[in-house]
C-alpha positions as CSV (number, residue, x, y, z in Angstrom):
1,X,70.5,88.2,98.0
2,X,73.9,89.8,98.7
3,X,77.2,87.9,99.3
4,X,79.8,88.9,101.8
5,X,83.5,88.5,101.7
6,X,85.0,85.7,103.8
7,X,87.4,88.1,105.5
8,X,84.5,89.3,107.7
9,X,84.0,86.0,109.5
10,X,86.4,85.5,112.4
11,X,86.1,83.3,115.5
12,X,86.6,86.3,117.8
13,X,86.0,84.2,120.9
14,X,89.6,83.2,120.6
15,X,90.9,86.7,121.3
16,X,90.4,86.2,125.0
17,X,93.3,83.8,125.2
18,X,95.8,85.8,123.2
19,X,98.2,86.2,126.1
20,X,101.1,83.8,125.8
21,X,101.3,82.7,129.4
22,X,99.8,79.8,131.4
23,X,98.4,79.7,134.9
24,X,100.1,78.4,137.9
25,X,103.3,76.8,136.4
26,X,106.1,77.4,134.0
27,X,107.8,75.2,131.5
28,X,109.4,71.9,132.7
29,X,112.3,69.7,131.6
30,X,113.6,66.4,132.9
31,X,116.4,64.3,131.5
32,X,117.5,62.4,134.7
33,X,121.2,63.0,133.8
34,X,122.0,64.9,137.0
35,X,120.7,62.2,139.4
36,X,122.6,59.5,141.1
37,X,122.9,56.4,138.9
38,X,121.2,53.4,140.4
39,X,119.5,55.4,143.2
40,X,115.8,55.6,143.7
41,X,114.2,58.5,141.9
42,X,112.2,59.5,144.9
43,X,114.1,62.1,146.8
44,X,115.8,63.3,143.6
45,X,114.3,66.3,141.9
46,X,110.6,66.5,142.9
47,X,109.5,63.0,142.1
48,X,107.5,60.9,144.6
49,X,105.7,57.6,144.8
50,X,102.0,57.3,144.1
51,X,99.9,58.1,147.1
52,X,103.1,58.6,149.2
53,X,103.6,54.9,149.4
54,X,107.1,53.4,150.3
55,X,109.7,53.5,147.5
56,X,110.2,50.6,145.3
57,X,113.9,49.5,144.6
58,X,113.4,49.3,140.9
59,X,112.2,52.9,140.3
60,X,115.7,54.0,139.7
61,X,117.9,56.1,137.5
62,X,119.4,53.8,134.8
63,X,122.0,53.9,132.1
64,X,120.9,50.7,130.3
65,X,119.4,52.8,127.6
66,X,119.0,56.5,127.2
67,X,117.4,58.8,124.7
68,X,119.9,61.5,125.6
69,X,123.0,60.0,127.4
70,X,123.8,59.1,130.0
71,X,120.6,58.5,132.1
72,X,117.0,57.5,131.9
73,X,114.3,56.4,134.4
74,X,113.5,52.7,134.8
75,X,110.0,51.8,135.7
76,X,109.5,48.1,136.5
77,X,106.2,46.3,136.2
78,X,105.0,43.0,137.6
79,X,103.9,41.8,141.0
80,X,104.9,44.9,142.9
81,X,105.0,47.5,140.1
82,X,106.8,50.8,140.3
83,X,104.5,53.8,140.4
84,X,106.1,57.3,140.5
85,X,104.4,60.6,140.1
86,X,105.3,64.3,139.5
87,X,102.8,66.9,140.6
88,X,102.1,70.1,138.7
89,X,99.8,73.1,139.0
90,X,98.8,74.0,135.4
91,X,95.5,75.8,135.5
92,X,95.2,77.6,132.2
93,X,97.0,77.9,128.8
94,X,98.0,75.4,126.2
95,X,100.9,73.1,126.8
96,X,102.8,70.3,125.0
97,X,104.0,67.5,127.2
98,X,106.6,65.4,125.4
99,X,108.1,62.1,126.8
100,X,110.3,59.5,125.2
101,X,109.5,55.9,126.1
102,X,111.4,52.7,125.5
103,X,109.9,49.2,125.9
104,X,112.6,46.4,125.4
105,X,112.3,44.2,122.4
106,X,112.0,41.1,124.6
107,X,109.1,42.4,126.7
108,X,106.1,40.1,126.8
109,X,102.9,39.8,128.8
110,X,100.9,42.5,130.5
111,X,101.0,46.2,130.0
112,X,102.4,49.4,131.3
113,X,100.8,52.8,132.1
114,X,101.5,56.4,131.1
115,X,98.9,58.4,133.0
116,X,98.0,62.1,133.3
117,X,95.5,63.3,135.9
118,X,93.6,66.6,135.9
119,X,93.0,66.2,139.6
120,X,95.3,64.3,142.1
121,X,95.5,64.0,145.8
122,X,97.0,61.4,148.2
123,X,94.2,59.0,148.9
124,X,92.5,60.0,145.6
125,X,89.4,61.4,147.1
126,X,89.1,63.7,144.0
127,X,91.4,62.0,141.5
128,X,90.4,62.1,137.8
129,X,92.3,60.5,134.9
130,X,92.5,62.5,131.6
131,X,95.0,60.3,129.8
132,X,95.9,56.6,130.2
133,X,98.3,55.2,127.6
134,X,99.1,51.5,127.7
135,X,101.5,49.5,125.7
136,X,100.8,45.8,124.9
137,X,104.1,44.4,123.7
138,X,102.6,41.1,122.5
139,X,100.2,42.9,120.2
140,X,102.7,45.6,119.3
141,X,100.2,48.3,120.2
142,X,99.6,51.4,122.3
143,X,96.1,52.3,123.3
144,X,94.8,55.7,124.6
145,X,92.2,54.2,126.9
146,X,88.7,55.7,127.5
147,X,88.2,56.7,123.8
148,X,91.2,55.7,121.6
149,X,91.8,52.5,119.7
150,X,95.0,50.4,119.7
151,X,97.6,51.7,117.2
152,X,100.9,50.1,116.1
153,X,103.8,50.5,118.6
154,X,107.3,49.3,117.9
155,X,109.1,47.8,120.9
156,X,112.9,47.9,121.1
157,X,113.2,51.5,120.1
158,X,112.5,55.0,121.6
159,X,109.0,56.3,120.8
160,X,107.8,59.9,121.2
161,X,104.7,60.5,123.2
162,X,103.3,64.1,122.8
163,X,100.2,65.3,124.6
164,X,98.8,68.8,123.8
165,X,96.7,70.0,126.7
166,X,94.4,72.9,126.0
167,X,93.1,74.1,129.3
168,X,91.4,77.1,127.7
169,X,89.3,75.0,125.4
170,X,89.1,71.8,127.5
171,X,90.7,69.7,124.8
172,X,93.6,67.2,124.6
173,X,95.3,65.7,121.5
174,X,97.6,62.7,121.9
175,X,100.4,61.9,119.4
176,X,102.6,58.8,119.0
177,X,105.7,59.5,116.9
178,X,103.9,62.5,115.4
179,X,100.7,60.7,114.5
180,X,97.4,61.7,116.2
181,X,96.0,58.8,118.1
182,X,93.3,60.4,120.3
183,X,91.5,63.8,120.6
184,X,88.8,64.7,123.1
185,X,87.8,66.8,126.1
186,X,90.6,67.0,128.7
187,X,88.0,66.7,131.5
188,X,86.3,63.7,129.9
189,X,88.3,61.3,132.1
190,X,87.4,58.5,134.6
191,X,87.6,57.7,138.2
192,X,84.9,56.7,140.7
193,X,82.5,59.3,139.2
194,X,84.7,62.2,140.2
195,X,84.3,65.2,137.9
196,X,87.2,66.3,135.7
197,X,88.6,69.8,136.2
198,X,90.5,72.2,133.9
199,X,93.9,71.6,135.4
200,X,96.9,69.4,134.9
201,X,98.0,68.1,138.3
202,X,100.0,64.9,137.9
203,X,102.1,62.7,135.6
204,X,102.0,59.1,136.7
205,X,104.5,56.5,135.4
206,X,103.1,53.1,136.3
207,X,104.7,49.7,135.8
208,X,101.4,47.9,135.9
209,X,101.3,44.1,135.4
210,X,103.9,43.8,132.7
211,X,106.9,42.0,134.3
212,X,109.4,44.1,132.2
213,X,111.0,47.5,132.4
214,X,109.9,50.7,130.7
215,X,112.4,53.5,130.3
216,X,111.6,57.2,130.1
217,X,113.8,60.1,129.1
218,X,113.7,63.8,128.1
219,X,110.3,64.7,129.5
220,X,109.4,68.3,128.7
221,X,106.4,70.6,129.1
222,X,106.4,73.7,126.9
223,X,103.9,76.4,126.3
224,X,102.3,76.5,122.8
225,X,102.7,79.9,121.1
226,X,99.5,81.8,120.1
227,X,98.9,80.0,116.8
228,X,96.4,77.5,115.5
229,X,94.4,76.1,112.6
230,X,92.8,78.5,110.1
231,X,89.9,77.4,107.9
232,X,89.7,78.9,104.4
233,X,86.5,79.3,102.4
234,X,87.4,76.3,100.2
235,X,87.4,74.0,103.2
236,X,91.2,73.8,103.4
237,X,92.9,74.2,106.8
238,X,96.2,76.2,107.1
239,X,98.3,75.1,110.0
240,X,100.2,77.3,112.6
241,X,98.6,80.6,111.8
242,X,98.2,83.6,114.1
243,X,94.8,85.1,114.4
244,X,95.9,88.2,112.5
245,X,97.4,86.2,109.6
246,X,94.2,84.0,109.4
247,X,92.0,87.1,109.3
248,X,94.1,88.7,106.6
249,X,93.9,85.6,104.5
250,X,90.1,85.6,104.8
251,X,89.8,82.5,107.0
252,X,88.1,81.4,110.2
253,X,90.6,81.1,113.1
254,X,89.9,77.8,115.0
255,X,91.6,78.8,118.2
256,X,95.0,78.9,119.8
257,X,96.7,75.5,120.0
258,X,94.3,73.9,117.5
259,X,95.8,71.6,114.9
260,X,94.5,70.8,111.4
261,X,94.4,67.1,112.1
262,X,91.5,67.7,114.5
263,X,89.9,70.6,112.8
264,X,87.0,70.3,110.4
265,X,86.8,73.1,107.9
266,X,83.7,74.1,105.9
267,X,83.3,75.4,102.4
268,X,81.6,78.7,101.6
269,X,79.1,78.6,98.6
270,X,79.6,81.9,96.8
271,X,76.5,81.4,94.7
272,X,74.1,81.2,97.7
273,X,76.3,83.1,100.2
274,X,76.1,80.3,102.8
275,X,78.5,78.1,104.7
276,X,77.9,74.4,103.8
277,X,77.3,71.9,106.5
278,X,77.3,68.5,104.8
279,X,75.6,65.5,106.4
280,X,78.7,63.4,106.0
281,X,80.6,65.8,108.4
282,X,77.9,67.1,110.7
283,X,75.8,64.1,111.4
284,X,78.1,62.1,113.7
285,X,78.7,65.1,115.9
286,X,75.1,66.2,115.9
287,X,74.0,62.7,117.2
288,X,76.7,62.7,119.9
289,X,76.0,63.9,123.5
290,X,77.7,67.2,122.9
291,X,76.2,67.9,119.5
292,X,77.7,69.7,116.5
293,X,79.2,73.1,117.1
294,X,80.0,75.6,114.4
295,X,83.5,76.9,114.7
296,X,84.6,74.3,117.2
297,X,84.6,75.7,120.7
298,X,84.6,79.3,119.6
299,X,81.6,81.5,118.9
300,X,81.5,83.5,115.7
301,X,80.7,87.2,115.5
302,X,78.2,88.8,113.1
303,X,79.6,92.2,113.8
304,X,81.1,93.6,110.7
305,X,78.9,91.4,108.4
306,X,76.3,92.7,106.0
307,X,72.6,92.1,106.1
308,X,72.7,89.4,103.4
309,X,69.2,88.2,103.6
310,X,67.7,91.5,104.5
311,X,65.2,89.8,106.9
312,X,66.0,92.7,109.3
313,X,68.5,95.6,109.3
314,X,71.0,93.6,111.4
315,X,74.0,91.7,110.1
316,X,73.4,88.0,109.5
317,X,75.2,84.8,108.6
318,X,73.7,81.8,106.7
319,X,74.3,78.0,106.6
320,X,73.1,75.2,104.4
321,X,72.4,72.1,106.4
322,X,72.1,68.7,104.8
323,X,70.0,66.2,106.9
324,X,70.6,62.5,106.0
325,X,67.5,61.0,107.6
326,X,64.2,62.0,109.4
327,X,65.0,62.9,113.0
328,X,64.2,65.3,115.8
329,X,66.7,68.1,116.0
330,X,67.6,71.0,118.3
331,X,69.1,74.0,116.5
332,X,70.4,76.6,118.9
333,X,72.2,79.9,119.3
334,X,71.1,80.0,123.0
335,X,74.5,81.1,124.2
336,X,74.6,84.2,122.0
337,X,75.5,87.5,123.8
338,X,73.1,89.6,121.8
339,X,69.4,89.6,120.8
340,X,69.1,87.0,118.0
341,X,66.6,85.7,115.6
342,X,67.0,82.2,114.3
343,X,65.4,81.5,110.9
344,X,65.1,77.9,109.5
345,X,63.7,77.4,106.0
346,X,63.8,75.2,102.9
347,X,65.2,77.9,100.6
348,X,67.9,80.6,101.2
349,X,66.8,83.4,103.5
350,X,63.5,81.8,104.4
351,X,61.8,80.8,107.6
352,X,59.0,78.5,106.5
353,X,60.1,75.9,109.0
354,X,60.6,78.2,112.0
355,X,61.5,81.7,113.1
356,X,62.6,81.8,116.8
357,X,63.3,85.0,118.8
358,X,63.4,85.0,122.6
359,X,63.3,81.3,123.3
360,X,62.5,79.8,126.7
361,X,65.7,79.5,128.8
362,X,67.7,81.5,126.3
363,X,66.9,85.1,127.3
364,X,67.0,87.2,124.2
365,X,68.8,84.4,122.2
366,X,67.1,81.7,120.2
367,X,66.6,77.9,120.0
368,X,64.3,75.6,118.0
369,X,63.3,71.9,118.5
370,X,61.4,69.9,116.0
371,X,61.5,67.2,113.4
372,X,63.4,67.6,110.1
373,X,62.8,65.2,107.2
374,X,65.8,64.2,105.2
375,X,66.7,67.0,102.9
376,X,68.4,70.4,102.6
377,X,67.7,73.3,105.0
378,X,68.9,76.9,105.4
379,X,69.7,78.5,108.8
380,X,70.0,82.2,109.1
381,X,71.3,83.9,112.3
382,X,70.6,87.6,112.6
383,X,70.0,90.3,115.2
384,X,66.6,91.6,116.2
385,X,66.9,94.7,114.0
386,X,68.6,98.0,114.6
387,X,72.0,96.7,113.6
388,X,72.1,94.3,116.6
389,X,75.2,92.0,116.4
390,X,77.5,90.0,118.6
391,X,79.0,86.6,119.2
392,X,77.2,83.3,118.9
393,X,77.8,79.6,118.6
394,X,75.6,77.5,116.4
395,X,74.8,74.2,118.0
396,X,72.9,71.4,116.1
397,X,71.9,68.2,117.9
398,X,70.1,65.2,116.5
399,X,68.0,63.4,119.1
400,X,67.7,59.7,119.0
401,X,64.4,57.9,118.7
402,X,62.5,56.5,121.7
403,X,63.2,52.9,122.6
404,X,60.4,50.5,121.6
405,X,58.0,49.5,124.3
406,X,59.5,47.0,126.8
407,X,58.9,43.3,126.0
408,X,57.5,40.6,128.2
409,X,60.9,39.6,129.5
410,X,61.8,43.1,130.5
411,X,62.1,44.2,134.1
412,X,61.3,47.8,134.9
413,X,63.6,49.7,137.3
414,X,61.9,50.0,140.7
415,X,63.1,53.6,141.2
416,X,60.9,56.2,139.7
417,X,62.7,58.9,137.7
418,X,63.6,61.7,140.0
419,X,63.8,59.5,143.1
420,X,67.0,58.2,144.7
421,X,66.4,54.6,145.8
422,X,69.2,52.7,144.0
423,X,72.1,55.2,144.1
424,X,74.5,52.6,145.5
425,X,77.7,53.9,147.1
426,X,76.7,57.5,146.2
427,X,74.0,57.4,148.9
428,X,74.5,58.1,152.6
429,X,73.0,54.7,153.2
430,X,74.0,52.6,150.2
431,X,71.1,51.0,148.4
432,X,71.1,48.7,145.4
433,X,68.6,47.0,143.1
434,X,68.9,43.3,142.9
435,X,69.2,41.6,139.4
436,X,69.8,38.1,138.2
437,X,71.7,36.6,135.2
438,X,69.5,36.8,132.1
439,X,67.7,40.0,133.1
440,X,66.7,42.6,130.5
441,X,66.4,45.8,132.6
442,X,64.7,49.0,131.5
443,X,65.4,52.2,133.6
444,X,65.6,56.0,133.4
445,X,68.6,58.3,133.9
446,X,68.3,62.1,134.3
447,X,71.0,64.8,134.3
448,X,70.8,68.5,135.1
449,X,74.4,69.2,134.0
450,X,75.5,69.6,137.6
451,X,74.2,66.4,139.2
452,X,73.0,63.1,137.8
453,X,71.0,60.0,138.6
454,X,73.2,56.9,139.1
455,X,71.6,53.5,139.1
456,X,73.5,50.6,140.9
457,X,72.3,47.0,140.3
458,X,73.6,44.1,142.5
459,X,74.4,40.6,141.3
460,X,75.5,37.9,143.6
461,X,77.6,35.1,142.1
462,X,78.5,31.8,143.8
463,X,81.1,30.7,141.1
464,X,83.4,32.3,138.6
465,X,81.2,33.6,135.8
466,X,81.8,35.3,132.4
467,X,79.3,38.1,132.0
468,X,78.2,40.4,129.1
469,X,76.3,43.6,129.8
470,X,74.8,45.0,126.6
471,X,73.2,48.5,126.8
472,X,71.4,51.0,124.7
473,X,69.5,54.2,125.5
474,X,67.6,57.2,124.1
475,X,70.7,59.3,124.7
476,X,74.3,59.0,123.3
477,X,75.8,59.9,126.7
478,X,74.8,56.9,128.8
479,X,77.5,55.0,130.6
480,X,77.2,51.2,131.3
481,X,79.8,49.7,133.5
482,X,81.0,47.5,136.4
483,X,82.2,48.8,139.8
484,X,85.7,47.7,140.5
485,X,85.2,46.3,144.0
486,X,86.5,42.8,143.2
487,X,83.2,41.4,144.5
488,X,83.7,42.7,148.0
489,X,80.3,44.4,148.6
490,X,82.3,47.2,150.3
491,X,81.8,50.7,149.2
492,X,85.3,51.5,150.4
493,X,86.6,49.4,147.5
494,X,84.4,51.2,144.9
495,X,87.1,53.5,143.4
496,X,86.2,53.3,139.7
497,X,83.8,52.3,137.1
498,X,85.8,49.8,135.1
499,X,85.4,48.3,132.6
500,X,82.7,50.6,131.2
501,X,81.3,51.5,127.8
502,X,79.5,54.5,126.3
503,X,76.4,54.1,124.2
504,X,77.3,55.3,120.7
505,X,75.5,58.1,118.9
506,X,72.0,56.9,118.1
507,X,73.4,53.3,118.2
508,X,75.3,53.9,115.0
509,X,78.4,52.5,116.6
510,X,76.4,49.6,118.1
511,X,75.4,49.1,121.7
512,X,77.6,49.6,124.7
513,X,79.1,46.2,125.6
514,X,80.9,45.4,128.8
515,X,82.5,42.0,129.2
516,X,84.3,40.5,132.3
517,X,85.1,37.3,134.1
518,X,83.9,37.7,137.7
519,X,84.9,35.7,140.8
520,X,82.3,34.6,143.3
521,X,81.1,37.6,145.3
522,X,78.7,40.6,145.2
523,X,79.1,42.7,142.1
524,X,77.6,46.1,141.2
525,X,76.6,47.2,137.7
526,X,76.4,50.9,137.1
527,X,74.3,53.0,134.7
528,X,74.2,56.8,134.4
529,X,74.6,59.7,132.0
530,X,78.1,60.9,131.4
531,X,79.3,63.1,134.3
532,X,80.2,65.9,131.9
533,X,77.1,65.6,129.7
534,X,76.7,69.2,128.4
535,X,72.8,69.2,128.2
536,X,70.2,68.6,130.7
537,X,68.1,65.4,130.4
538,X,64.8,65.8,132.1
539,X,62.6,63.0,133.3
540,X,60.2,61.9,130.6
541,X,62.3,63.5,127.8
542,X,64.2,60.6,126.1
543,X,65.5,59.5,129.5
544,X,65.2,55.7,129.1
545,X,67.9,53.0,128.8
546,X,67.9,49.3,128.6
547,X,70.5,46.6,129.2
548,X,70.7,42.8,129.2
549,X,73.0,40.8,131.4
550,X,74.1,37.5,130.1
551,X,76.1,35.0,132.3
552,X,78.1,32.3,130.6
553,X,77.0,31.0,127.3
554,X,73.3,30.4,128.0
555,X,71.2,30.8,125.0
556,X,67.5,30.1,124.5
557,X,66.5,29.6,120.8
558,X,63.7,31.7,119.5
559,X,62.8,30.2,116.1
560,X,59.6,32.4,116.0
561,X,61.7,35.5,116.5
562,X,60.1,36.3,119.9
563,X,63.4,37.0,121.7
564,X,61.7,39.0,124.6
565,X,59.1,36.2,125.3
566,X,56.1,38.5,125.3
567,X,54.1,36.4,122.8
568,X,54.7,38.8,119.9
569,X,57.5,39.3,117.4
570,X,57.8,43.1,117.1
571,X,60.0,46.1,117.5
572,X,61.4,45.0,120.9
573,X,62.7,41.8,119.3
574,X,64.1,43.7,116.3
575,X,65.9,46.1,118.7
576,X,67.5,43.2,120.5
577,X,68.9,41.9,117.2
578,X,70.1,45.3,116.0
579,X,71.6,46.2,119.4
580,X,73.7,43.1,119.4
581,X,74.3,42.8,115.6
582,X,77.8,41.5,114.8
583,X,78.2,40.1,118.4
584,X,78.4,36.5,119.6
585,X,75.1,36.4,121.4
586,X,73.3,35.0,123.2
587,X,71.3,38.2,123.2
588,X,69.8,38.6,119.7
589,X,70.9,35.1,118.6
590,X,67.6,33.5,117.5
591,X,69.3,30.2,116.4
592,X,72.0,30.1,119.2
593,X,74.7,29.6,116.6
594,X,77.0,32.0,118.4
595,X,76.6,34.9,116.0
596,X,74.0,37.7,115.7
597,X,73.7,38.1,112.0
598,X,71.4,38.5,109.0
599,X,69.7,35.1,109.6
600,X,68.5,36.4,113.0
601,X,67.3,39.6,111.5
602,X,65.4,37.6,108.8
603,X,63.9,35.3,111.5
604,X,62.4,38.3,113.2
605,X,61.1,39.9,110.0
606,X,59.7,36.6,108.6
607,X,57.8,36.0,111.8
608,X,56.6,39.6,112.3
609,X,53.6,39.5,114.6
610,X,53.2,42.7,116.6
611,X,50.6,43.1,119.3
612,X,47.2,44.3,118.1
């Protein structure tokens, strides 16, 4: 087998965005220094209040503190919080928004909000949040909500917020004082099921419920030059490289605007002539809803490569994939722009596992689905002879196992997969499926990448109740949440799914858990696939989900391990323990001691008694 030089592997898909210019807007700078001190910000510059609502007397230009003298903007929270916005029209390109934020050292109670929307309109018929940063002064933290975790935040000083928006790659990176605190798809936001769009429409500075001021100064939006991360053959990332410099150094350019902190580089094995895809790096992405993607969001070209494996006369590229555990996989180059052949084998340049040519739904490109046992495999991507070459993106997805058969306590969703009988406020005539406290509900959720099945469950409460919704599914992209009506039973009040939780990749991160204290009223619980799920989920193809709804602290001991009450101690009981492991019960808590732990797991195993 021949070996090729690393210099021939370049992510050429990046070339399309080489022009250093963004769509729809230029750079922006705001220091508030030219505005009237003590006057409302609305009517000065191009600031306005959220939704066009009347101005608040506290949203004023201030000189109490300033990052650059003399002025800053004061946003007050509390009972009638300030909420001011600035609208933009960024539709393409890569942009850095920087803002300096100051929370006083004596701030206490509640939180504030620094919000960026990809879609905004008065009335919020189409609103979608991309970023929501909140400061909790009591905890001394900032959290990038939706996906981020709380990180340390120092009150009583100016803190730099920087957000890199990549509208060409649908990505956003969030930094606090130079440290990365969140990275994800820009369109992966939230609001009443509205889809995210590849635009930046609005910056919203919100006082929220913290009865203390937040000051902002020196807000800028600048275009990022055409540089990015460059992965070298030893797995090291070089920062701030042009595509030409990266190519000259023999690296793989990761895309304009990419940063090494969010780039994963892969080593090249000179001995075998393969790129190494270790399980420790690939597996989490492969088990996620989007899957693992070679080269990030960019395809790689085989044009200019040699025919290393000589399986045909076309150029090829090879990968060594390490699989940590037995699982069903989808390995695909379905989006390739040329006639491909996908070879999968147990030795270099082999295809003893599979050789795929024109796969269903891929035209002349290739895709394979099947089970791989734990071990090492070799993937070779080549053209169908005659020197055929082009751009491709290697996608690897690990599919999660089926849920165990439902137990005796499980209620099956009344709606058949593919029908629309409990679509709630998404229906012309809203319809809901009634549930009660203590239910274990099993349902199905499909997605065709354009539309999705949404299931709405209705719970009526007569007194204030603490609830815990614990969900799992056969897909990593399932959303479990609560509709924010306040218990009104009025679809006009259904503006968001909050709080909500996503089911982690193959339950490795545990189940999706939603907790809330609810007032008396009619409440709707929501289950669906992520709106932006990148792959279709067909009825009957790993489409099932299950959730339990616990009200208060009710717990029924199960000393025989039969948590589902079906007369058997089997996989459904084991799943309930594992899905709630580390939690406080009562779901999965066989001894009702307030903790789901190893004793509960041992109780199930010691009393193992599956159905014949």
